[in-house]
C-alpha angles and dihedrals in degrees: 000000000000126000092263091059094046094051097055129058125224091260091050090056091045091051092049090049091051091050101042108016126108094244093219088151138344110278124212118260092253120107111207119210103178145352137207123183108315094344131088129185129209126221089267092055097253111150121224134186103236103225093167097082093121089050093074135355099299101099088120091060132249119303094001106193097227091050092047089052093050091049090053099040103043098061091053089071104031116356096184140001132181119240089253091079134057112228120207092229092059103052097067090048097051091046090052091046093052093059 
């Protein structure tokens, strides 16, 4: 956990969410601080099996090492490009996705 998560209680995070959040839906009263693979931990250190992978885009698990590596390595060569250009890193990905 980082210093921000250790300074605030679960209720403090929930209060901030209630005041400033988008209110798309009603979240559970659990404040998650980190995740690794299929596990997540709340700000009190309780460990949960994350069974909501299909709910969003985390079916690969939290902090997957290959995805983290890609997130670190790709910006070293070309951190951003406008849609007007074709980056070399993109073409193999879109070809693979099309299959």
